mmJSON file of the N, C-alpha and C atoms, coordinates in Angstrom:
{"data_MODEL":{"atom_site":{
"group_PDB":["ATOM","ATOM","ATOM","ATOM","ATOM","ATOM","ATOM","ATOM","ATOM","ATOM","ATOM","ATOM","ATOM","ATOM","ATOM","ATOM","ATOM","ATOM","ATOM","ATOM","ATOM","ATOM","ATOM","ATOM","ATOM","ATOM","ATOM","ATOM","ATOM","ATOM","ATOM","ATOM","ATOM","ATOM","ATOM","ATOM","ATOM","ATOM","ATOM","ATOM","ATOM","ATOM","ATOM","ATOM","ATOM","ATOM","ATOM","ATOM","ATOM","ATOM","ATOM","ATOM","ATOM","ATOM","ATOM","ATOM","ATOM","ATOM","ATOM","ATOM","ATOM","ATOM","ATOM","ATOM","ATOM","ATOM","ATOM","ATOM","ATOM","ATOM","ATOM","ATOM","ATOM","ATOM","ATOM","ATOM","ATOM","ATOM","ATOM","ATOM","ATOM","ATOM","ATOM","ATOM","ATOM","ATOM","ATOM","ATOM","ATOM","ATOM","ATOM","ATOM","ATOM","ATOM","ATOM","ATOM","ATOM","ATOM","ATOM","ATOM","ATOM","ATOM","ATOM","ATOM","ATOM","ATOM","ATOM","ATOM","ATOM","ATOM","ATOM","ATOM","ATOM","ATOM","ATOM","ATOM","ATOM","ATOM","ATOM","ATOM","ATOM","ATOM","ATOM","ATOM","ATOM","ATOM","ATOM","ATOM","ATOM","ATOM","ATOM","ATOM","ATOM","ATOM","ATOM","ATOM","ATOM","ATOM","ATOM","ATOM","ATOM","ATOM","ATOM","ATOM","ATOM","ATOM","ATOM","ATOM","ATOM","ATOM","ATOM","ATOM","ATOM","ATOM","ATOM","ATOM","ATOM","ATOM","ATOM","ATOM","ATOM","ATOM","ATOM","ATOM","ATOM","ATOM","ATOM","ATOM","ATOM","ATOM","ATOM","ATOM","ATOM","ATOM","ATOM","ATOM","ATOM","ATOM","ATOM","ATOM","ATOM","ATOM","ATOM","ATOM","ATOM","ATOM","ATOM","ATOM","ATOM","ATOM","ATOM","ATOM","ATOM","ATOM","ATOM","ATOM","ATOM","ATOM","ATOM","ATOM","ATOM","ATOM","ATOM","ATOM","ATOM","ATOM","ATOM","ATOM","ATOM","ATOM","ATOM","ATOM","ATOM","ATOM","ATOM","ATOM","ATOM","ATOM","ATOM","ATOM","ATOM","ATOM","ATOM","ATOM","ATOM","ATOM","ATOM","ATOM","ATOM","ATOM","ATOM","ATOM","ATOM","ATOM","ATOM","ATOM","ATOM","ATOM","ATOM","ATOM"],
"id":[1,2,3,4,5,6,7,8,9,10,11,12,13,14,15,16,17,18,19,20,21,22,23,24,25,26,27,28,29,30,31,32,33,34,35,36,37,38,39,40,41,42,43,44,45,46,47,48,49,50,51,52,53,54,55,56,57,58,59,60,61,62,63,64,65,66,67,68,69,70,71,72,73,74,75,76,77,78,79,80,81,82,83,84,85,86,87,88,89,90,91,92,93,94,95,96,97,98,99,100,101,102,103,104,105,106,107,108,109,110,111,112,113,114,115,116,117,118,119,120,121,122,123,124,125,126,127,128,129,130,131,132,133,134,135,136,137,138,139,140,141,142,143,144,145,146,147,148,149,150,151,152,153,154,155,156,157,158,159,160,161,162,163,164,165,166,167,168,169,170,171,172,173,174,175,176,177,178,179,180,181,182,183,184,185,186,187,188,189,190,191,192,193,194,195,196,197,198,199,200,201,202,203,204,205,206,207,208,209,210,211,212,213,214,215,216,217,218,219,220,221,222,223,224,225,226,227,228,229,230,231,232,233,234,235,236,237,238,239,240],
"type_symbol":["N","C","C","N","C","C","N","C","C","N","C","C","N","C","C","N","C","C","N","C","C","N","C","C","N","C","C","N","C","C","N","C","C","N","C","C","N","C","C","N","C","C","N","C","C","N","C","C","N","C","C","N","C","C","N","C","C","N","C","C","N","C","C","N","C","C","N","C","C","N","C","C","N","C","C","N","C","C","N","C","C","N","C","C","N","C","C","N","C","C","N","C","C","N","C","C","N","C","C","N","C","C","N","C","C","N","C","C","N","C","C","N","C","C","N","C","C","N","C","C","N","C","C","N","C","C","N","C","C","N","C","C","N","C","C","N","C","C","N","C","C","N","C","C","N","C","C","N","C","C","N","C","C","N","C","C","N","C","C","N","C","C","N","C","C","N","C","C","N","C","C","N","C","C","N","C","C","N","C","C","N","C","C","N","C","C","N","C","C","N","C","C","N","C","C","N","C","C","N","C","C","N","C","C","N","C","C","N","C","C","N","C","C","N","C","C","N","C","C","N","C","C","N","C","C","N","C","C","N","C","C","N","C","C","N","C","C","N","C","C"],
"label_atom_id":["N","CA","C","N","CA","C","N","CA","C","N","CA","C","N","CA","C","N","CA","C","N","CA","C","N","CA","C","N","CA","C","N","CA","C","N","CA","C","N","CA","C","N","CA","C","N","CA","C","N","CA","C","N","CA","C","N","CA","C","N","CA","C","N","CA","C","N","CA","C","N","CA","C","N","CA","C","N","CA","C","N","CA","C","N","CA","C","N","CA","C","N","CA","C","N","CA","C","N","CA","C","N","CA","C","N","CA","C","N","CA","C","N","CA","C","N","CA","C","N","CA","C","N","CA","C","N","CA","C","N","CA","C","N","CA","C","N","CA","C","N","CA","C","N","CA","C","N","CA","C","N","CA","C","N","CA","C","N","CA","C","N","CA","C","N","CA","C","N","CA","C","N","CA","C","N","CA","C","N","CA","C","N","CA","C","N","CA","C","N","CA","C","N","CA","C","N","CA","C","N","CA","C","N","CA","C","N","CA","C","N","CA","C","N","CA","C","N","CA","C","N","CA","C","N","CA","C","N","CA","C","N","CA","C","N","CA","C","N","CA","C","N","CA","C","N","CA","C","N","CA","C","N","CA","C","N","CA","C","N","CA","C","N","CA","C","N","CA","C","N","CA","C","N","CA","C","N","CA","C"],
"label_alt_id":[null,null,null,null,null,null,null,null,null,null,null,null,null,null,null,null,null,null,null,null,null,null,null,null,null,null,null,null,null,null,null,null,null,null,null,null,null,null,null,null,null,null,null,null,null,null,null,null,null,null,null,null,null,null,null,null,null,null,null,null,null,null,null,null,null,null,null,null,null,null,null,null,null,null,null,null,null,null,null,null,null,null,null,null,null,null,null,null,null,null,null,null,null,null,null,null,null,null,null,null,null,null,null,null,null,null,null,null,null,null,null,null,null,null,null,null,null,null,null,null,null,null,null,null,null,null,null,null,null,null,null,null,null,null,null,null,null,null,null,null,null,null,null,null,null,null,null,null,null,null,null,null,null,null,null,null,null,null,null,null,null,null,null,null,null,null,null,null,null,null,null,null,null,null,null,null,null,null,null,null,null,null,null,null,null,null,null,null,null,null,null,null,null,null,null,null,null,null,null,null,null,null,null,null,null,null,null,null,null,null,null,null,null,null,null,null,null,null,null,null,null,null,null,null,null,null,null,null,null,null,null,null,null,null,null,null,null,null,null,null],
"label_comp_id":["MET","MET","MET","ASP","ASP","ASP","ILE","ILE","ILE","LEU","LEU","LEU","GLU","GLU","GLU","LYS","LYS","LYS","PHE","PHE","PHE","LYS","LYS","LYS","GLU","GLU","GLU","TYR","TYR","TYR","ILE","ILE","ILE","LYS","LYS","LYS","GLU","GLU","GLU","TYR","TYR","TYR","THR","THR","THR","ASP","ASP","ASP","GLU","GLU","GLU","GLU","GLU","GLU","ILE","ILE","ILE","SER","SER","SER","GLU","GLU","GLU","GLU","GLU","GLU","VAL","VAL","VAL","LYS","LYS","LYS","ILE","ILE","ILE","GLU","GLU","GLU","SER","SER","SER","LEU","LEU","LEU","GLY","GLY","GLY","ILE","ILE","ILE","ASP","ASP","ASP","SER","SER","SER","VAL","VAL","VAL","ASP","ASP","ASP","PHE","PHE","PHE","VAL","VAL","VAL","GLN","GLN","GLN","PHE","PHE","PHE","LEU","LEU","LEU","ILE","ILE","ILE","GLU","GLU","GLU","LEU","LEU","LEU","GLU","GLU","GLU","ASP","ASP","ASP","TYR","TYR","TYR","THR","THR","THR","GLY","GLY","GLY","ILE","ILE","ILE","GLU","GLU","GLU","PHE","PHE","PHE","GLU","GLU","GLU","GLU","GLU","GLU","ASP","ASP","ASP","TYR","TYR","TYR","LEU","LEU","LEU","ILE","ILE","ILE","GLY","GLY","GLY","GLU","GLU","GLU","GLU","GLU","GLU","LEU","LEU","LEU","THR","THR","THR","VAL","VAL","VAL","GLY","GLY","GLY","ASP","ASP","ASP","TYR","TYR","TYR","ILE","ILE","ILE","VAL","VAL","VAL","TYR","TYR","TYR","ILE","ILE","ILE","LYS","LYS","LYS","GLU","GLU","GLU","GLN","GLN","GLN","ILE","ILE","ILE","GLU","GLU","GLU","ILE","ILE","ILE","ASN","ASN","ASN","GLU","GLU","GLU","LYS","LYS","LYS","GLY","GLY","GLY","ASN","ASN","ASN"],
"label_asym_id":["A","A","A","A","A","A","A","A","A","A","A","A","A","A","A","A","A","A","A","A","A","A","A","A","A","A","A","A","A","A","A","A","A","A","A","A","A","A","A","A","A","A","A","A","A","A","A","A","A","A","A","A","A","A","A","A","A","A","A","A","A","A","A","A","A","A","A","A","A","A","A","A","A","A","A","A","A","A","A","A","A","A","A","A","A","A","A","A","A","A","A","A","A","A","A","A","A","A","A","A","A","A","A","A","A","A","A","A","A","A","A","A","A","A","A","A","A","A","A","A","A","A","A","A","A","A","A","A","A","A","A","A","A","A","A","A","A","A","A","A","A","A","A","A","A","A","A","A","A","A","A","A","A","A","A","A","A","A","A","A","A","A","A","A","A","A","A","A","A","A","A","A","A","A","A","A","A","A","A","A","A","A","A","A","A","A","A","A","A","A","A","A","A","A","A","A","A","A","A","A","A","A","A","A","A","A","A","A","A","A","A","A","A","A","A","A","A","A","A","A","A","A","A","A","A","A","A","A","A","A","A","A","A","A","A","A","A","A","A","A"],
"label_entity_id":["1","1","1","1","1","1","1","1","1","1","1","1","1","1","1","1","1","1","1","1","1","1","1","1","1","1","1","1","1","1","1","1","1","1","1","1","1","1","1","1","1","1","1","1","1","1","1","1","1","1","1","1","1","1","1","1","1","1","1","1","1","1","1","1","1","1","1","1","1","1","1","1","1","1","1","1","1","1","1","1","1","1","1","1","1","1","1","1","1","1","1","1","1","1","1","1","1","1","1","1","1","1","1","1","1","1","1","1","1","1","1","1","1","1","1","1","1","1","1","1","1","1","1","1","1","1","1","1","1","1","1","1","1","1","1","1","1","1","1","1","1","1","1","1","1","1","1","1","1","1","1","1","1","1","1","1","1","1","1","1","1","1","1","1","1","1","1","1","1","1","1","1","1","1","1","1","1","1","1","1","1","1","1","1","1","1","1","1","1","1","1","1","1","1","1","1","1","1","1","1","1","1","1","1","1","1","1","1","1","1","1","1","1","1","1","1","1","1","1","1","1","1","1","1","1","1","1","1","1","1","1","1","1","1","1","1","1","1","1","1"],
"label_seq_id":[1,1,1,2,2,2,3,3,3,4,4,4,5,5,5,6,6,6,7,7,7,8,8,8,9,9,9,10,10,10,11,11,11,12,12,12,13,13,13,14,14,14,15,15,15,16,16,16,17,17,17,18,18,18,19,19,19,20,20,20,21,21,21,22,22,22,23,23,23,24,24,24,25,25,25,26,26,26,27,27,27,28,28,28,29,29,29,30,30,30,31,31,31,32,32,32,33,33,33,34,34,34,35,35,35,36,36,36,37,37,37,38,38,38,39,39,39,40,40,40,41,41,41,42,42,42,43,43,43,44,44,44,45,45,45,46,46,46,47,47,47,48,48,48,49,49,49,50,50,50,51,51,51,52,52,52,53,53,53,54,54,54,55,55,55,56,56,56,57,57,57,58,58,58,59,59,59,60,60,60,61,61,61,62,62,62,63,63,63,64,64,64,65,65,65,66,66,66,67,67,67,68,68,68,69,69,69,70,70,70,71,71,71,72,72,72,73,73,73,74,74,74,75,75,75,76,76,76,77,77,77,78,78,78,79,79,79,80,80,80],
"pdbx_PDB_ins_code":[null,null,null,null,null,null,null,null,null,null,null,null,null,null,null,null,null,null,null,null,null,null,null,null,null,null,null,null,null,null,null,null,null,null,null,null,null,null,null,null,null,null,null,null,null,null,null,null,null,null,null,null,null,null,null,null,null,null,null,null,null,null,null,null,null,null,null,null,null,null,null,null,null,null,null,null,null,null,null,null,null,null,null,null,null,null,null,null,null,null,null,null,null,null,null,null,null,null,null,null,null,null,null,null,null,null,null,null,null,null,null,null,null,null,null,null,null,null,null,null,null,null,null,null,null,null,null,null,null,null,null,null,null,null,null,null,null,null,null,null,null,null,null,null,null,null,null,null,null,null,null,null,null,null,null,null,null,null,null,null,null,null,null,null,null,null,null,null,null,null,null,null,null,null,null,null,null,null,null,null,null,null,null,null,null,null,null,null,null,null,null,null,null,null,null,null,null,null,null,null,null,null,null,null,null,null,null,null,null,null,null,null,null,null,null,null,null,null,null,null,null,null,null,null,null,null,null,null,null,null,null,null,null,null,null,null,null,null,null,null],
"Cartn_x":[74.81,74.501,74.386,73.682,73.347,73.953,75.359,75.983,75.032,74.834,73.93,72.598,72.081,70.911,70.574,71.82,71.928,72.594,73.202,73.623,72.434,72.101,70.308,70.05,69.467,68.725,69.549,70.569,71.022,71.297,71.639,71.817,70.359,69.275,67.528,67.417,68.172,67.937,68.291,69.67,69.985,70.095,69.338,68.659,67.918,66.89,65.518,66.446,67.885,68.087,68.387,68.366,68.142,69.584,69.693,71.18,71.115,72.276,72.955,74.288,75.245,76.893,77.231,76.796,77.624,77.412,76.74,76.199,77.576,78.083,78.989,78.554,78.991,78.736,78.57,78.977,78.856,77.545,77.299,76.26,74.977,75.184,73.439,72.87,74.255,73.986,73.861,74.246,74.746,75.414,75.323,76.446,77.6,79.178,79.648,79.682,78.758,78.284,77.654,76.297,75.69,76.248,76.909,78.216,78.872,79.329,80.286,79.12,78.364,77.203,76.977,76.608,76.174,77.14,78.446,79.571,79.644,79.401,79.15,78.368,77.237,76.186,76.822,77.783,77.494,78.789,79.742,81.04,80.122,79.147,78.181,77.52,77.17,76.762,77.377,79.246,79.643,80.893,80.813,81.979,83.855,83.222,85.035,84.954,86.17,86.81,86.356,86.349,86.827,87.892,88.96,89.869,89.835,90.667,90.324,90.255,90.908,90.503,88.898,88.179,86.682,85.945,86.457,85.852,85.128,86.368,86.218,86.459,85.336,85.705,84.779,84.69,83.392,82.959,84.709,84.591,84.586,84.117,83.656,82.665,82.139,80.722,80.194,78.871,78.322,78.928,79.691,79.878,81.615,82.098,83.603,83.473,82.499,82.626,81.614,80.357,80.441,81.548,82.57,83.369,84.466,84.843,85.742,84.978,84.121,83.392,83.399,82.727,82.947,84.685,85.671,86.614,87.563,86.784,87.008,86.774,85.126,84.777,85.421,85.527,86.343,87.521,88.785,89.903,89.412,88.646,88.109,88.299,87.298,86.439,87.994,88.909,90.049,91.087,90.91,91.35,91.319,89.57,89.342,89.325],
"Cartn_y":[-77.03,-75.812,-76.717,-76.117,-76.621,-75.797,-76.293,-74.711,-74.798,-75.679,-75.989,-74.838,-75.626,-75.16,-73.729,-73.165,-71.76,-70.852,-71.634,-71.468,-70.546,-71.631,-71.833,-70.848,-70.34,-69.382,-68.099,-67.919,-66.671,-66.411,-67.385,-67.119,-66.53,-67.507,-67.462,-65.74,-64.98,-63.16,-62.906,-63.18,-62.91,-64.007,-65.484,-65.936,-66.387,-67.341,-68.118,-69.289,-69.389,-70.939,-71.907,-72.933,-74.296,-74.499,-74.137,-74.68,-75.905,-76.894,-78.122,-78.191,-78.411,-78.112,-79.007,-79.215,-79.238,-78.352,-76.912,-75.719,-74.947,-74.877,-73.237,-72.244,-71.658,-69.911,-69.012,-69.345,-68.609,-68.899,-70.475,-70.204,-69.74,-69.035,-68.905,-67.187,-67.077,-65.631,-64.211,-64.418,-62.962,-62.224,-60.827,-60.128,-60.167,-59.569,-59.481,-58.545,-57.806,-56.688,-57.478,-57.932,-59.206,-60.093,-61.144,-61.734,-61.812,-60.654,-60.231,-60.184,-59.051,-59.113,-60.681,-61.253,-62.43,-63.286,-63.167,-63.41,-62.883,-61.62,-60.837,-61.282,-61.314,-62.092,-63.838,-64.138,-65.521,-65.35,-64.3,-64.237,-63.839,-63.079,-63.046,-63.783,-64.6,-65.618,-66.622,-66.997,-68.178,-67.247,-66.207,-65.855,-65.914,-66.903,-66.807,-65.812,-65.632,-64.437,-65.312,-64.97,-65.489,-65.18,-65.741,-65.424,-64.862,-64.876,-63.611,-64.409,-66.032,-66.709,-66.974,-66.751,-67.573,-66.235,-64.543,-63.629,-63.172,-63.915,-64.196,-65.253,-66.378,-67.69,-68.515,-67.423,-67.851,-69.103,-69.813,-70.924,-71.987,-71.575,-72.662,-72.996,-74.094,-75.013,-74.423,-74.548,-73.94,-75.322,-76.756,-77.525,-77.054,-76.403,-75.668,-74.848,-73.74,-73.257,-73.769,-74.961,-75.623,-76.279,-77.092,-77.518,-76.734,-75.015,-74.16,-73.606,-73.46,-72.672,-73.818,-74.97,-76.373,-76.144,-75.905,-76.114,-74.733,-73.907,-72.693,-72.669,-72.888,-73.091,-74.236,-75.205,-75.974,-75.109,-74.909,-74.016,-72.988,-72.355,-71.392,-72.048,-73.506,-73.557,-74.41,-74.925,-75.553,-74.446,-73.224,-71.923,-71.314,-71.826,-71.328,-71.849],
"Cartn_z":[117.727,116.484,114.964,114.413,113.087,111.955,111.719,110.656,109.616,108.499,107.152,107.606,108.737,108.704,109.039,109.65,109.825,108.333,107.622,106.712,106.085,105.808,104.944,105.28,106.584,106.719,107.0,107.079,106.449,105.054,104.206,102.776,102.226,102.435,101.995,101.27,102.913,102.463,101.112,100.606,99.687,97.938,98.217,97.069,97.094,96.259,96.244,95.671,95.439,94.899,95.918,95.38,96.391,97.334,98.667,99.281,99.051,98.811,99.554,99.875,100.148,100.385,99.37,98.41,97.209,95.937,96.389,95.434,95.736,94.655,94.592,94.888,95.635,95.94,94.867,93.445,92.307,91.907,91.706,91.367,91.873,93.438,93.676,93.409,92.519,91.82,92.724,94.355,95.327,94.888,94.792,94.311,95.928,95.479,96.448,97.757,97.017,98.837,99.229,98.68,99.71,100.396,99.512,99.606,101.382,101.33,102.243,103.722,103.204,104.448,104.749,104.556,104.696,105.729,104.742,105.859,107.267,107.367,108.306,109.386,108.916,110.055,110.661,109.28,109.837,111.428,110.722,111.741,113.081,113.174,114.274,115.223,114.355,114.629,115.522,114.801,115.15,115.726,116.025,116.753,115.772,114.252,113.512,112.761,112.327,111.132,110.21,109.069,107.591,107.278,106.811,106.066,104.786,103.852,102.931,102.149,101.8,101.192,100.515,101.999,101.918,101.893,101.581,101.36,99.75,99.379,98.091,97.288,97.975,97.616,96.42,95.262,94.734,93.88,94.173,93.131,94.914,96.147,96.902,96.913,97.541,97.752,99.154,99.405,100.917,101.936,101.303,102.155,102.318,101.845,102.14,103.088,103.719,104.496,105.276,105.131,106.179,106.798,106.386,107.152,107.63,107.225,107.51,108.782,108.992,110.396,111.267,111.014,112.085,112.587,111.884,112.137,113.244,112.496,113.051,114.683,114.769,116.085,117.148,116.524,117.405,117.991,116.55,117.257,118.352,118.458,118.672,120.408,120.597,121.653,122.595,121.57,122.044,122.84,121.934,122.82,123.853,124.131,125.487,127.18],
"occupancy":[1.0,1.0,1.0,1.0,1.0,1.0,1.0,1.0,1.0,1.0,1.0,1.0,1.0,1.0,1.0,1.0,1.0,1.0,1.0,1.0,1.0,1.0,1.0,1.0,1.0,1.0,1.0,1.0,1.0,1.0,1.0,1.0,1.0,1.0,1.0,1.0,1.0,1.0,1.0,1.0,1.0,1.0,1.0,1.0,1.0,1.0,1.0,1.0,1.0,1.0,1.0,1.0,1.0,1.0,1.0,1.0,1.0,1.0,1.0,1.0,1.0,1.0,1.0,1.0,1.0,1.0,1.0,1.0,1.0,1.0,1.0,1.0,1.0,1.0,1.0,1.0,1.0,1.0,1.0,1.0,1.0,1.0,1.0,1.0,1.0,1.0,1.0,1.0,1.0,1.0,1.0,1.0,1.0,1.0,1.0,1.0,1.0,1.0,1.0,1.0,1.0,1.0,1.0,1.0,1.0,1.0,1.0,1.0,1.0,1.0,1.0,1.0,1.0,1.0,1.0,1.0,1.0,1.0,1.0,1.0,1.0,1.0,1.0,1.0,1.0,1.0,1.0,1.0,1.0,1.0,1.0,1.0,1.0,1.0,1.0,1.0,1.0,1.0,1.0,1.0,1.0,1.0,1.0,1.0,1.0,1.0,1.0,1.0,1.0,1.0,1.0,1.0,1.0,1.0,1.0,1.0,1.0,1.0,1.0,1.0,1.0,1.0,1.0,1.0,1.0,1.0,1.0,1.0,1.0,1.0,1.0,1.0,1.0,1.0,1.0,1.0,1.0,1.0,1.0,1.0,1.0,1.0,1.0,1.0,1.0,1.0,1.0,1.0,1.0,1.0,1.0,1.0,1.0,1.0,1.0,1.0,1.0,1.0,1.0,1.0,1.0,1.0,1.0,1.0,1.0,1.0,1.0,1.0,1.0,1.0,1.0,1.0,1.0,1.0,1.0,1.0,1.0,1.0,1.0,1.0,1.0,1.0,1.0,1.0,1.0,1.0,1.0,1.0,1.0,1.0,1.0,1.0,1.0,1.0,1.0,1.0,1.0,1.0,1.0,1.0],
"B_iso_or_equiv":[0.0,0.0,0.0,0.0,0.0,0.0,0.0,0.0,0.0,0.0,0.0,0.0,0.0,0.0,0.0,0.0,0.0,0.0,0.0,0.0,0.0,0.0,0.0,0.0,0.0,0.0,0.0,0.0,0.0,0.0,0.0,0.0,0.0,0.0,0.0,0.0,0.0,0.0,0.0,0.0,0.0,0.0,0.0,0.0,0.0,0.0,0.0,0.0,0.0,0.0,0.0,0.0,0.0,0.0,0.0,0.0,0.0,0.0,0.0,0.0,0.0,0.0,0.0,0.0,0.0,0.0,0.0,0.0,0.0,0.0,0.0,0.0,0.0,0.0,0.0,0.0,0.0,0.0,0.0,0.0,0.0,0.0,0.0,0.0,0.0,0.0,0.0,0.0,0.0,0.0,0.0,0.0,0.0,0.0,0.0,0.0,0.0,0.0,0.0,0.0,0.0,0.0,0.0,0.0,0.0,0.0,0.0,0.0,0.0,0.0,0.0,0.0,0.0,0.0,0.0,0.0,0.0,0.0,0.0,0.0,0.0,0.0,0.0,0.0,0.0,0.0,0.0,0.0,0.0,0.0,0.0,0.0,0.0,0.0,0.0,0.0,0.0,0.0,0.0,0.0,0.0,0.0,0.0,0.0,0.0,0.0,0.0,0.0,0.0,0.0,0.0,0.0,0.0,0.0,0.0,0.0,0.0,0.0,0.0,0.0,0.0,0.0,0.0,0.0,0.0,0.0,0.0,0.0,0.0,0.0,0.0,0.0,0.0,0.0,0.0,0.0,0.0,0.0,0.0,0.0,0.0,0.0,0.0,0.0,0.0,0.0,0.0,0.0,0.0,0.0,0.0,0.0,0.0,0.0,0.0,0.0,0.0,0.0,0.0,0.0,0.0,0.0,0.0,0.0,0.0,0.0,0.0,0.0,0.0,0.0,0.0,0.0,0.0,0.0,0.0,0.0,0.0,0.0,0.0,0.0,0.0,0.0,0.0,0.0,0.0,0.0,0.0,0.0,0.0,0.0,0.0,0.0,0.0,0.0,0.0,0.0,0.0,0.0,0.0,0.0],
"pdbx_formal_charge":[null,null,null,null,null,null,null,null,null,null,null,null,null,null,null,null,null,null,null,null,null,null,null,null,null,null,null,null,null,null,null,null,null,null,null,null,null,null,null,null,null,null,null,null,null,null,null,null,null,null,null,null,null,null,null,null,null,null,null,null,null,null,null,null,null,null,null,null,null,null,null,null,null,null,null,null,null,null,null,null,null,null,null,null,null,null,null,null,null,null,null,null,null,null,null,null,null,null,null,null,null,null,null,null,null,null,null,null,null,null,null,null,null,null,null,null,null,null,null,null,null,null,null,null,null,null,null,null,null,null,null,null,null,null,null,null,null,null,null,null,null,null,null,null,null,null,null,null,null,null,null,null,null,null,null,null,null,null,null,null,null,null,null,null,null,null,null,null,null,null,null,null,null,null,null,null,null,null,null,null,null,null,null,null,null,null,null,null,null,null,null,null,null,null,null,null,null,null,null,null,null,null,null,null,null,null,null,null,null,null,null,null,null,null,null,null,null,null,null,null,null,null,null,null,null,null,null,null,null,null,null,null,null,null,null,null,null,null,null,null],
"auth_seq_id":[1,1,1,2,2,2,3,3,3,4,4,4,5,5,5,6,6,6,7,7,7,8,8,8,9,9,9,10,10,10,11,11,11,12,12,12,13,13,13,14,14,14,15,15,15,16,16,16,17,17,17,18,18,18,19,19,19,20,20,20,21,21,21,22,22,22,23,23,23,24,24,24,25,25,25,26,26,26,27,27,27,28,28,28,29,29,29,30,30,30,31,31,31,32,32,32,33,33,33,34,34,34,35,35,35,36,36,36,37,37,37,38,38,38,39,39,39,40,40,40,41,41,41,42,42,42,43,43,43,44,44,44,45,45,45,46,46,46,47,47,47,48,48,48,49,49,49,50,50,50,51,51,51,52,52,52,53,53,53,54,54,54,55,55,55,56,56,56,57,57,57,58,58,58,59,59,59,60,60,60,61,61,61,62,62,62,63,63,63,64,64,64,65,65,65,66,66,66,67,67,67,68,68,68,69,69,69,70,70,70,71,71,71,72,72,72,73,73,73,74,74,74,75,75,75,76,76,76,77,77,77,78,78,78,79,79,79,80,80,80],
"auth_comp_id":["MET","MET","MET","ASP","ASP","ASP","ILE","ILE","ILE","LEU","LEU","LEU","GLU","GLU","GLU","LYS","LYS","LYS","PHE","PHE","PHE","LYS","LYS","LYS","GLU","GLU","GLU","TYR","TYR","TYR","ILE","ILE","ILE","LYS","LYS","LYS","GLU","GLU","GLU","TYR","TYR","TYR","THR","THR","THR","ASP","ASP","ASP","GLU","GLU","GLU","GLU","GLU","GLU","ILE","ILE","ILE","SER","SER","SER","GLU","GLU","GLU","GLU","GLU","GLU","VAL","VAL","VAL","LYS","LYS","LYS","ILE","ILE","ILE","GLU","GLU","GLU","SER","SER","SER","LEU","LEU","LEU","GLY","GLY","GLY","ILE","ILE","ILE","ASP","ASP","ASP","SER","SER","SER","VAL","VAL","VAL","ASP","ASP","ASP","PHE","PHE","PHE","VAL","VAL","VAL","GLN","GLN","GLN","PHE","PHE","PHE","LEU","LEU","LEU","ILE","ILE","ILE","GLU","GLU","GLU","LEU","LEU","LEU","GLU","GLU","GLU","ASP","ASP","ASP","TYR","TYR","TYR","THR","THR","THR","GLY","GLY","GLY","ILE","ILE","ILE","GLU","GLU","GLU","PHE","PHE","PHE","GLU","GLU","GLU","GLU","GLU","GLU","ASP","ASP","ASP","TYR","TYR","TYR","LEU","LEU","LEU","ILE","ILE","ILE","GLY","GLY","GLY","GLU","GLU","GLU","GLU","GLU","GLU","LEU","LEU","LEU","THR","THR","THR","VAL","VAL","VAL","GLY","GLY","GLY","ASP","ASP","ASP","TYR","TYR","TYR","ILE","ILE","ILE","VAL","VAL","VAL","TYR","TYR","TYR","ILE","ILE","ILE","LYS","LYS","LYS","GLU","GLU","GLU","GLN","GLN","GLN","ILE","ILE","ILE","GLU","GLU","GLU","ILE","ILE","ILE","ASN","ASN","ASN","GLU","GLU","GLU","LYS","LYS","LYS","GLY","GLY","GLY","ASN","ASN","ASN"],
"auth_asym_id":["A","A","A","A","A","A","A","A","A","A","A","A","A","A","A","A","A","A","A","A","A","A","A","A","A","A","A","A","A","A","A","A","A","A","A","A","A","A","A","A","A","A","A","A","A","A","A","A","A","A","A","A","A","A","A","A","A","A","A","A","A","A","A","A","A","A","A","A","A","A","A","A","A","A","A","A","A","A","A","A","A","A","A","A","A","A","A","A","A","A","A","A","A","A","A","A","A","A","A","A","A","A","A","A","A","A","A","A","A","A","A","A","A","A","A","A","A","A","A","A","A","A","A","A","A","A","A","A","A","A","A","A","A","A","A","A","A","A","A","A","A","A","A","A","A","A","A","A","A","A","A","A","A","A","A","A","A","A","A","A","A","A","A","A","A","A","A","A","A","A","A","A","A","A","A","A","A","A","A","A","A","A","A","A","A","A","A","A","A","A","A","A","A","A","A","A","A","A","A","A","A","A","A","A","A","A","A","A","A","A","A","A","A","A","A","A","A","A","A","A","A","A","A","A","A","A","A","A","A","A","A","A","A","A","A","A","A","A","A","A"],
"auth_atom_id":["N","CA","C","N","CA","C","N","CA","C","N","CA","C","N","CA","C","N","CA","C","N","CA","C","N","CA","C","N","CA","C","N","CA","C","N","CA","C","N","CA","C","N","CA","C","N","CA","C","N","CA","C","N","CA","C","N","CA","C","N","CA","C","N","CA","C","N","CA","C","N","CA","C","N","CA","C","N","CA","C","N","CA","C","N","CA","C","N","CA","C","N","CA","C","N","CA","C","N","CA","C","N","CA","C","N","CA","C","N","CA","C","N","CA","C","N","CA","C","N","CA","C","N","CA","C","N","CA","C","N","CA","C","N","CA","C","N","CA","C","N","CA","C","N","CA","C","N","CA","C","N","CA","C","N","CA","C","N","CA","C","N","CA","C","N","CA","C","N","CA","C","N","CA","C","N","CA","C","N","CA","C","N","CA","C","N","CA","C","N","CA","C","N","CA","C","N","CA","C","N","CA","C","N","CA","C","N","CA","C","N","CA","C","N","CA","C","N","CA","C","N","CA","C","N","CA","C","N","CA","C","N","CA","C","N","CA","C","N","CA","C","N","CA","C","N","CA","C","N","CA","C","N","CA","C","N","CA","C","N","CA","C","N","CA","C","N","CA","C","N","CA","C","N","CA","C","N","CA","C"],
"pdbx_PDB_model_num":[1,1,1,1,1,1,1,1,1,1,1,1,1,1,1,1,1,1,1,1,1,1,1,1,1,1,1,1,1,1,1,1,1,1,1,1,1,1,1,1,1,1,1,1,1,1,1,1,1,1,1,1,1,1,1,1,1,1,1,1,1,1,1,1,1,1,1,1,1,1,1,1,1,1,1,1,1,1,1,1,1,1,1,1,1,1,1,1,1,1,1,1,1,1,1,1,1,1,1,1,1,1,1,1,1,1,1,1,1,1,1,1,1,1,1,1,1,1,1,1,1,1,1,1,1,1,1,1,1,1,1,1,1,1,1,1,1,1,1,1,1,1,1,1,1,1,1,1,1,1,1,1,1,1,1,1,1,1,1,1,1,1,1,1,1,1,1,1,1,1,1,1,1,1,1,1,1,1,1,1,1,1,1,1,1,1,1,1,1,1,1,1,1,1,1,1,1,1,1,1,1,1,1,1,1,1,1,1,1,1,1,1,1,1,1,1,1,1,1,1,1,1,1,1,1,1,1,1,1,1,1,1,1,1,1,1,1,1,1,1]
}}}
């Protein structure tokens, strides 16, 4: 599963900005309601739940989310 590509696919519904791992979430111009909806879609796809810091993580980059998602998937796989 290529998390970055899936991230880009889902986030394109909410912004026309170019997406790279270095881009800060706040620079994408997505309002908070849409961003939470976007994270819910990612949770459904990945089977993880975002911690509160990531629900309001405007200072975080796309790369921060990719790392977090990969770590959580790995933790979930080890738990099964």
